[in-house]
C-alpha positions in Angstrom: -9.5 9.4 20.8 -7.5 10.3 17.7 -9.1 10.9 14.1 -7.1 10.5 10.9 -6.1 13.8 9.3 -5.5 14.7 6.0 -2.6 16.9 4.7 -3.3 19.9 2.3 -0.8 20.2 -0.8 0.1 23.3 -2.5 0.6 22.5 -6.5 3.9 21.1 -7.2 4.5 19.8 -3.5 3.4 16.3 -4.7 6.6 16.5 -7.0 9.0 16.5 -4.0 10.5 13.0 -2.9 13.2 12.8 -0.1 15.4 10.3 1.3 14.0 10.6 4.8 10.4 9.9 6.2 8.5 13.1 6.5 5.3 11.5 7.1 3.5 7.9 8.2 3.1 5.7 5.3 -0.6 6.1 4.2 -1.0 9.4 5.1 -3.7 11.0 2.8 -2.7 14.4 0.7 -5.1 16.4 -1.6 -4.2 19.3 -4.2 -6.5 22.3 -4.4 -8.0 20.8 -7.3 -8.9 17.5 -5.6 -6.2 15.5 -6.5 -5.8 12.7 -4.0 -2.2 11.2 -2.7 -0.9 8.9 -0.2 2.4 8.8 1.3 4.5 5.9 0.2 8.0 4.6 0.2 9.9 3.1 -2.9 11.5 0.1 -3.2 15.3 -0.3 -3.8 14.5 -0.2 -7.8 14.2 3.4 -9.3 10.6 3.9 -10.9 10.7 5.9 -14.2 9.3 7.7 -16.1 6.3 9.1 -14.3 3.1 7.8 -14.6 3.8 4.0 -14.0 0.9 2.2 -11.8 2.5 0.3 -8.5 2.0 -2.1 -6.2 3.2 -2.9 -2.9 5.5 -5.1 -1.2 4.5 -9.2 -0.9 3.1 -10.5 2.4 5.8 -12.6 4.6 3.9 -16.3 4.4 4.9 -17.0 7.9 3.2 -13.9 8.9 0.2 -13.7 6.8 -2.2 -15.4 9.6 -2.3 -17.5 12.4 0.7 -15.8 14.4 -0.5 -16.5 18.3 -0.6 -14.1 20.8 1.8 -15.1 23.7 -0.3 -13.9 26.6 -3.5 -12.2 27.5 -4.2 -8.6 26.9 -6.9 -6.6 28.4 -9.0 -3.8 27.0 -7.1 -0.8 26.7 -3.6 -2.2 26.5 -1.4 -0.5 23.9 1.1 -3.5 23.3 0.4 -6.8 22.1 3.1 -9.5 22.5 3.0 -12.0 19.8 5.0 -15.7 19.0 7.0 -15.3 16.0 9.4 -18.0 15.6 12.3 -18.8 12.8 11.7 -15.2 11.2 14.5 -12.4 12.4 12.5 -8.8 12.0 14.5 -5.4 11.5 13.3 -2.9 14.1 10.1 -1.1 13.0 10.0 -3.7 10.1 6.4 -3.3 10.1 5.7 0.0 11.6 3.0 1.9 10.2 1.4 -1.9 8.9 -1.3 -4.0 10.8 -2.1 -6.5 13.0 -5.1 -8.2 11.7 -6.7 -10.5 14.1 -7.9 -13.7 11.9 -9.4 -16.0 14.6 -10.4 -16.3 18.2 -11.2 -13.4 20.3 -10.8 -10.1 18.6 -11.4 -12.0 15.3 -12.3 -9.2 12.9 -10.6 -6.2 14.6 -7.6 -4.2 12.7 -4.6 -2.5 14.6 -2.3 -0.1 13.4 1.1 -0.8 14.4 3.2 1.9 15.9 6.7 0.4 16.4 8.4 -3.2 17.3 11.9 -3.9 18.4 14.4 -5.9 16.5 13.7 -9.5 16.6 16.4 -12.4 16.7 14.1 -15.6 15.9 17.0 -17.7 17.4 16.9 -16.0 20.8 13.3 -15.4 21.4 9.9 -15.8 19.4 8.3 -13.4 21.4 7.9 -9.9 19.5 6.2 -7.2 21.4 4.3 -4.7 18.9 2.8 -1.4 20.1 0.0 -0.1 18.6 -0.7 3.2 17.4 -3.8 3.8 18.8 -4.2 5.7 21.7 -7.2 4.0 23.2 -5.6 0.2 22.9 -7.4 -2.5 21.9 -11.0 -3.0 21.9 -11.6 -6.6 22.7 -9.6 -8.7 25.4 -7.2 -11.1 24.1 -6.3 -14.6 24.9 -3.7 -16.8 23.6 -6.2 -18.0 21.3 -6.2 -14.8 19.4 -4.6 -15.4 15.8 -3.1 -12.6 14.1 -1.9 -11.9 10.5 1.0 -9.1 10.4 0.7 -6.9 7.3 3.1 -4.3 5.8 1.5 -0.9 5.3 0.5 -1.4 1.5 2.3 1.7 0.8 5.9 0.6 1.9 8.1 -0.6 -0.8 5.9 -0.2 -3.6 7.4 -1.1 -7.4 6.2 -1.0 -10.8 3.1 -3.5 -11.1 3.7 -6.6 -13.1 0.0 -7.3 -14.5 1.9 -10.4 -16.7 2.7 -11.5 -13.6 1.9 -11.9 -9.9 0.6 -8.7 -8.4 1.2 -8.5 -4.6 -1.4 -6.1 -3.4 -3.2 -5.1 -6.7 -2.7 -1.3 -8.1 -1.9 1.2 -5.3 -1.5 4.4 -7.8 0.6 6.4 -10.3 3.8 8.0 -9.6 3.6 11.5 -10.4 7.3 11.7 -11.2 10.5 9.4 -11.8 11.3 8.2 -8.2 14.8 7.4 -6.8 15.0 3.8 -5.1 14.2 3.7 -1.6 12.8 7.4 -1.4 9.5 8.7 -0.1 7.1 10.2 -2.7 3.6 11.1 -2.6 1.5 8.7 -5.0 -1.6 9.5 -6.7 -4.6 7.6 -6.4 -7.4 9.8 -7.6 -8.1 12.8 -10.2 -6.4 14.1 -13.0 -3.4 12.1 -14.0 -0.9 11.1 -16.3 -0.8 7.3 -16.9 1.2 5.2 -19.5 -0.7 3.6 -21.9 -0.1 -0.2 -23.0 -0.8 -1.3 -26.8 -4.5 -1.9 -26.2 -5.6 1.6 -26.4 -8.7 3.3 -24.9 -10.8 6.0 -26.7 -12.3 9.0 -24.3 -14.6 7.6 -21.8 -13.3 3.9 -21.8 -12.7 2.1 -18.5 -8.8 1.4 -18.0 -6.9 -1.2 -15.9 -3.7 -2.6 -15.4 -2.3 -4.0 -18.6 -1.9 -7.6 -18.4 0.2 -7.8 -21.7 4.0 -9.2 -21.7 6.5 -6.2 -21.7 3.9 -3.8 -20.5 4.8 -3.7 -17.0 3.2 -0.5 -15.1 1.0 0.2 -17.9 -2.9 0.6 -18.5 -4.9 -0.9 -21.3 -8.6 -1.2 -22.2 -10.4 -3.0 -19.4 -12.7 -5.3 -20.3 -14.6 -7.6 -17.8 -14.6 -10.6 -20.4 -11.2 -11.0 -20.3 -9.9 -9.3 -17.6 -12.1 -10.6 -14.4 -9.2 -10.9 -11.9 -8.8 -7.1 -12.1 -10.7 -3.7 -11.3 -11.0 -0.6 -13.4 -8.6 1.8 -12.2 -10.4 5.2 -13.8 -11.3 6.0 -17.4 -9.4 7.9 -20.4 -10.2 11.8 -21.2 -9.8 14.2 -24.0 -7.6 12.0 -26.4 -7.5 8.3 -27.5 -4.4 6.9 -25.9 -1.5 5.8 -28.0 0.8 2.9 -27.0 3.9 3.8 -25.1 2.6 7.4 -24.6 1.3 8.9 -21.3 -2.6 9.6 -21.5 -4.2 12.0 -19.5 -6.8 9.8 -17.3 -9.3 10.2 -14.5 -7.7 8.2 -12.1 -10.2 6.6 -9.2 -8.3 4.1 -7.6 -8.9 5.5 -4.0 -10.2 9.0 -2.9 
């Protein structure tokens, strides 16, 4: 049985970006001082400067739930055959993502996707997903098993739009300017430099994603009475924040 691992980085390695993928998306990394990062891929738009809050790629509406299995699968199988009509898929479009069983046998179980082939919906509706779990499926599946197909949240991240429609909610902060479509370490916990919006915070104040117009990627003072649709992402440290400057915060999005 396989168990998750953490990558231990030396200082400075968190600032490296690459054009080629070096880790599985969502791989966790830690610096010696406890700062936490997850391996991510940037979208087709550069993220600049460092310290912007980002979220992930939007789900495909036709795939988010009720995608039917095309055949029964036994306990231990490492492939799952799904009917994905009308929508083409590029090869491994959902690699490192997840199959979530939303109804029927296996309901509530989640399986990580290792790979799948290119899919031409006009030729055949069936897509065979290989799961990244050596022990295979836990519960026998039938054609009544219904799935949601989810991207890895760290795929094609982008600057979060608190004033618009968030796609995954806050995932982390880029520690460096990130080139379009490059891979990098996204910070999620510990001492971080984050862009401040106009609603500044004083030392110890909880901070959240700014929902003000023109402040995409910035934080502001979190107030439960006015931001009930968000959650705190950390708290301000050392000195009061200044509008449009980066502020030292204790980030607490994901440990």
